[in-house]
N, C-alpha and C positions, 0 to 999 in steps of 0.2 A: 762114680762117673755118670751112672745112669741118673742118679738123683740130680747130679750136676747138669747133665744134659737135659733132664726133665725141667730143672729149674731154668736152665738156659733157654729151653724151648718156651717155657712159660714167660720168662723174662722177655724173650724175643717177641712173643705174642703181645705181651704187655707194652713193650716199646713200640711195636707196630700199631697197637691200639692207640697208644699215646700220639703216635705220628698221625694216624687217621683222625684221632680225636681233635688234635690240633688243626688238621685240615678241615674237619667238620665244623670246628669252632669258627674258622674263617668263613666257612660256607654259611654259618648262621648269620655272621655279620654281613655276608654277601646277600643272604636272603632278606635281612633287615633293610639293606640298601635297596634291594629289589622292591620290597614292600613300600619303602619311601618313594622309590621311582614310580611304583604303581599308583601310590597316592597322588604324586605329582601329575601322573597321566590322567587319573580320575578327575583331579582338580582342573586340569586343562580341558578334559572332555566336558566337565560340568560347566566350565566357563564358556566353552564353545556352544554347548547346548543352551546355556542361558542367553547367549548372544542370538542364537537361532530362534529361541522362544520369544525373546524381546522383539526381534524382527517380525516373527509371525504374528505376534499380538498387535504390533503397530500396523502391519499390512492388513490384518483382519479388520481392524477398526477403519482403516483407510478405504478398503475395498467395499465395506458395507455402505459407506457414505458415497463413494464414487459410482457404484453400480446401482444405487437407488435412483440416480438421475444422471446417466452417463453423459448426455449432451450438455446438461447444465454444469456438471463438474468440469468437463473439458472446455467449457465456454470461457473459463478463466485461463489466460495464457500462462500463468505461473504453474497451474496444475498440469497443463499440457507439457510444458518444458520438463517438470519434475518427473512425469510419467516416462518421457523419453530417457531421462537420465537414470531413473531407477532400473528400467529394463535393459539399458545398454551397459551401465556401469555397476550399479549396486547389486543386482542379481548375479552378475558375474563374480563379484567379490564373495557373495554368499556361496556360490557354487564352489569356488576355490576353498572356502572354509570347510565345507562338507567333504570335499575330495581328500582332505587330510586324513580322513578315516572313511574310505569309500562307502557310499550308500547307493547300491545299485538302483533301487527304486527311484530315488530322487534324481540321480544322474540320468537315468533312462528317460524320465519325464522331462527333465531339462533339455535333453537332446532332441526330443520330439518337438518341443515348443520353441527351441532357440531359433529355428529357421524363420519364425514369425516375429522375432524380436527386432526392434529398431537397432540400427548399427551406428557406428561413429558418425557417419554422414548425417543420419537423422537427428542425432543429438546436437550436432553442430548447427543443423538447419533450425532446430527449435531455439537454440541460443541466439542465432542471428535474427530470428523472428522477434524475440524480446527486445533486441537492440533496435530493430526497425520500428517497433511500437514506441520505444523510448524516444526516438528521434521525431517521429511524426506527431506524437501527442505531448511533446515536451515534458516527459516524466523523468524524474531523477531516479537513480539506482535505489535509493532508500525507499521510495514509494513502492517499487517492485518488490524489494526485499521484504517489506512488511505487508505486502498484499493489498496496499491501499491504492486502488485505481479509481478514476473519476466515477462517483456514484456507487462504488462498490467497496465494501470492507470485508476481507476474507482472512481465514487463518492459513491461507496458502502462502507460506513464507519461504524465503531463501536463506540458507545458513551461510556461515563464513565460507565453508568449502564450496557451496553452490556459487557464491559470488566470485570466488577465486577461479573456479572452472569457467565461469562466464568470461572473466578477464583473459584467461588463457586461450579461449576460443578466438577472441579478437586478436590477441597477441600473435598467435600462430598464423593469423591471416594478415599480419602487419597492419592491423587496424588499431593503432595506438590510441586514437581518440576514445574509443569505447573501452579499450583495455584499462586506461587510466581510471575511468569512471567506476569500473567494477572492482579493480584492485583496491581503489580507495575505499569503496564500500566494505570490502572484506576486512581491510585494516581497521576501519571504524568499529565494526561489530566485534572484532577481536579485542580492540582496546576497551570496548564496553564490557568485557568479561565473558563473552560467549566462548564456549569450548569449541575446538576444531582440531582436525587432523593436520591441516597445513600449519606450518610454523610462521611466526611473524617475520622471521628472517627471509623466508621464501617470498612472502608477499612484498616486503620492502625491496627485495632484489628485482622482481618483475616490475613493480611500480616505479622505482627510481629510473630504470632504463626506459620505460614507456614515457615518463615525463620528459626525459632527455630527448626522446624522439619527437616530442611535441614542441621542442625548442625552449623549454623552461629550465635553463641550466641552474639558476639559484635554488629552485625547489628540488631539482635532481640531486644537487650537492647536499642539501639539508637531509633528504631522505636516505642518501647513501651514508651519511655520517651516523644516522640512527642505526643503520644496518651494521656498520663497523662497531658501534658501541655494544650491540647485541652479540655479534659474532666476529671478534677481531681476526679470526683465522679464516674468514670466508674467502673462497678461492678467487672471487672476482671483485669483491667490494673495494679492497685497497687500490687495485689498479684502476678501477672505474673512477674512484674518488679523485685520484691524482690527475687522470685524464680530464675529468669534468672541470676541475679547478684550473688547470692549465688552459683549457679551451675558453673558459670564462674570462680569465686574465687577458688572453689574446684578443677576445672580442671587445672588452672594455678599453684596451689600449688602442685598438684600431678605430673605435668610435669616439674616443676621448671622453668617456663617461665614467662616473663614479659607481662603485658597487652599490646595488640596491638589494637589501635582504629580501628573501621571498615573502610573499604575503602570508600572514598568519591565518587567513581564512582557509577553511578546508576546500579541497578540490570538489567541485560540484558541477551540475549541468550549467553551461555558460562560462565556466572558467577558461576553457579553450574553444577555439572556433572549429566547427566541424568541417573537414575538408570537402571541397567541391567534388561533385561526381558527374556522371554522364548526362544527367537530366537538367536541362536549362531552366525549367519551370519548377524545380524542386520546392523552393520556398512557398510559391503560390499554391502549388498542389497540396502541400502539407498543411498550410494555413486553412485552406478550404476543408480539409479533412477534420480540422478542429472546430469548424464552424466560424472561422475568422475570415475576414477579407471578402465577405459576400457582397456582390454588386447589386443586390435587390433593393434599389432605391424606391422611394415612395411613388415617384412618377411611373416607374416600371411596375410596381405592385398594383397600381390603379388600372393597368392594362391586363391584369390576370383575372380570369373569370372561371366559374364552374357552371356546368350545364348537363343536360341529359343528351346522350349521343346515341343515334340509331344506325351508325355506320352507313350513311348515305342511303337510308331507308331499306336496310337489310331486313328481309321478312322475319328473321329470327330475333330482331331487336325492336321491331315496331311496337310490340305490346309490352316489352320489358327492356327499355333502353338502358344503356350503361351510364353510370355517373362518371363524368369527365371533369378533371381539374387542370387548369393551366399551371405548369411549373415554371415556364419561362416563355417570354414573348418572341424573341428572335436570337437564335433559331427557335422555332416553336417546339416546345417539349410539353407533352401532356401526361397526366397520370390518370389511369382508369381504376376505379374502385370495385372491390368484390369480383375480381376476375377469376380467382381460383378459390374453391372451397377447401376447408381443412382436409376433407376426405380425399379430394383430388391431389392436394399437396402431398399427403402421406403416401398415396399410391405412386406418384411420380418419384418420390424419394426411394420408395421400396424397389422400384424398377431400376433406378440409377445406381444404388449403393453397390451391388455386385460388380458393376462395370466401371466404377470410378477409377481413374488413373490420372497421374500428374498431367495437368493441362499443358498444351504445347502452343507455340506460336510459329508462324511461317517465316523462315529466314529470308529477308528481302533479296539477298544475293544469290542463294542457291535454290530458293523455293521449297526447301525441305522443312518438314515440321520438326521442331526441336523444343526442348524445355529451356526456360530462361529465368534468371533470378528476378526479373521484374514482373513475372507472372507466377504467383504462388497460390495455386488452388488445385483441386481435383475436379475432373469433369467426365461426363458420359454423354453419349448421343442416343436419343430415343426416337423411334419411328412409329408411325400410326399402327403398324402391324403388331407392335409389342403389346398394346392394350387399348381397349376402346377409349380410355381416358385421354390418351395421347391424340387420338383422332378428334375427340371433342375439343381439346385445347387448340389444335391446329385450325379447326373450323371456326372456333371463336375468334382467333386472331384474324382470320380472313374476314369474318363478318364485321369486326370492329374497325379494321384499317381500310377495308374496301380494296385491299390488294390480294392478288392470288398467292397462295402458299404452295402452289404446285411446283414452282421453281425455287422455293426457299430451301435453306439447309434444314437438316434434321433438328429437332428440339434439343438444344444443348443444356444439360443440367450441370451446375457447378456448385461446389461446396468450398467455402473459404473458412478454414479453421484458424488456429492461433497464428496471428500475424499475416493471415492470407490477404493477398492484394493483387492488383493488376495495375501497374504504373501507367501514366498517360500514354494513350495509343489511339489510333484510328481504327474504326471497324471496316472502312472501305479501303480498297487498294489504290495507292497513289500512282502517278505517272512513271515513277522510277521502278515500279514493280507491276508491269502490265500483265504478267502471266499468272498472277496470284490465284485467280479463280478460273483460269483457262480450262482446266480439266473438267470443271462443272458445266461449262458451256451455257451459263445462265447470266452472264454479265456480272457487273459489280454489285456489292451490297448496297441496295438502295436505302433500306431502313432497318432500324433495330427495335424489336419489341422485347422488353425485359420484364420478366415476372419476378417479384419478390416473394419468396416462399417461406420467409421467416422474419420475425422481428430481430433486431440486434441490440443488445443491451448498451453497447458503446462502440463507436467507430462504424466502419463498413459503408460509409456514404458513397454515392456515385457523384463525382465532381467533374466540372468542366472548367479547367484553368483559364481558357481563352477569354471567357466572359464572366467568370466568377460565380458559378452556380454550384450549389450542393443539394443533392436530392437524397433524402434519408430513406432507408428501407422501411416499408410497412407491409406486413404479411398480408397476402391476398391481393395486393395491388400490382399494377404494371405501369411502366413508363414507356413512351414511344416517341421516337424522333426520326427524321430523315437525315441520312448521311450524305445524300447527293441532292444537288439542285435539280430542278426539272430538266435542265439542259444535259444532265448526266455528269456535270462537273462536281468534284468533291467539295463538300462544305467543310473547310478546314477548321471551322469554329467548333466542330463536334468532337474534337480530340478530348477524350475523357479518361477517367481512371476509377478503379474500385479501391477505395481507401482500405488500409489494413484494419482487420477486425480486432478491436481492443478487448472487448469482453463479449462472449457469445459465439454463436456459430451462424454463418450467413449462407443461406441456400437461395440460389436464383436459377431460373431457366430462361433461355432467350431464343428468339427466332430471328435469324438474319434473312430478310426478304430481299430477293435479287431483282434485277431490272427486267429480265425476260418475262413476257406475259403481262407487263404493266402498261403497255403502250397506250391502251385506251382507258385504263383505270387512272393513270396519272400522266396525261399527255405532256409533251415537251413544252417549255416556255419559249418566249420570243427572244430572251436575252440569256447570257451565260449564268446569271445569278437569280433567275426567276425561280 
C-alpha cells in the first residue's frame, strides 16, 4: 500500500505536473502571442516614429528655408496660408499621434507654445485671404495650387487635401462660388494621380451640391452620377440624384425647353458669375488693383510734372529741397521721393512690431472702433516721445506740407500681410457721421500723408476708383493729398483703397492732418469747391 501510495503520490505529482505542463504549454503559446503582439506594437511604434521622423525632416528643411528670410517666405500668400494650416491642424494631428504613447517633454512643450498657435478662425481667415486674391487678380485655383503667381514661380504648392480644405472653408460660409472652384481643383489633382487623405467620393459629394447651389443642375446631376458609380451605397447620393433630376425635368417643362447636357469643359474661373456684394464699385476697384482701367490719358499725363519742393520756403528744405512728382492732376496727388531712409524705416518697424494689433474702423452708427472684414491689416500708433526718429518724421511732414502737425493724429504704422487690404473708404468724416473726431477736438481730417516703407512684389497699390488712378508702393517715398476742399467740404473723389497684397509684405505709415491750426496755412476759398 505504501508503495502504492508512494506510486500514487508520484503519479499524482506527475499528473499535476502534466496539468501544469499543459497549462505552461498554453502559456508558451500565450507568450508567443504576446511576443507577436509586442512585435506588432514595435512595428506600430516604428511606423509612428517613422512618421514623426518624416515630419521632423520635412519641417527641418522647411524651417531652414523659412527662417533664412522670414519676411520673404511669408511674402508668398500660399506659404502664409500653409503656415496657418500647419500650426492649427497638422501639428495637432502630430500631437495626437505622440499622445498615443505619452511623451511628457513633447506634450509639455506643446502646451507651452499652443497658446501662441493660430486657431480655426486664423486658418479660415488665411483661406479667405487666398480667395480674396483669387477674385481681385483673376487667378484660377490651379495657379495658386502650383504656386504660379504673376511674376513669381515658387515651390509653395497646395495638395489635394489643402484644396479640399479651402473648398470646405467656403462651403461652411455658404460661399458656393469659391467652394466649386476649390473642390474642382481638388478633384482635378486627385484625377491626375496625386495621393490624398480625402476620398474622391467626399470631393464629389461636396462639389455636386455646391454646383447645384450655383444653379447648374445638369452638371450637378453628372457629378452626382459619378459619385453613385463610385459609392452606390452613399447615404445622400441616391436621394440627391433623384431630387436633381426631378427638379431639372420640372424646370424644362415649365420653360418648354429641351435638355442640354452639361458642358464638357472643366469648371474654372469664369464658369460661374461671382455673386454681387456690398461694394458698388467692386469691379472698378479690382480692375485698378490689376493695373487695368486707368484713366491716365495722354492729355492728363501732359499736365503732370516733377520739381524740387521747398515746402513754401521752409528753412530746413531751402538748401536740400525734396523731389516732388505729380501722380494726378485733379484732385492733386503728389509723390515725394527719398522721404524715409532705410535706417528710419527699420527703426519705425522695430518700434511698431510689439504694438501691432488688428486695425479697426469707426462704426458710423455707434462711433465705436471695431474690426471689419473690409480692412485686413495690423496697425500701431507711435508718438514723438517714443523715439527721436518719430519726432524727425513728424517735423519733416510739417516742413514738406506747410501744415502744422500739432493737431494731427499720431503716426499710424500699418502692415498688410497675406491678402491684406482696405476696401474703398474715405479718410474724412462725412455729414452723416459728424461726431467721428469730436473727441479729438481738432476738426476733420484735412489731408493724408502716406509713407511707403516697403516695396511690394505684386499687388498692394493705392487706388482711387472715382477717377481711375493707381499709385504703386515705392519704398522710401510718400504720397500726399487733401481730403477737404478749402471750404472744409469733403472731396468725395478721394475715396480710395489699399489693394490686397498678392506677393510680399506691405508696410506703410501715415499722418492724418486735421483742420485746427491750419487757418492761416491753408485759408478758406471763396466757393465750396475751391
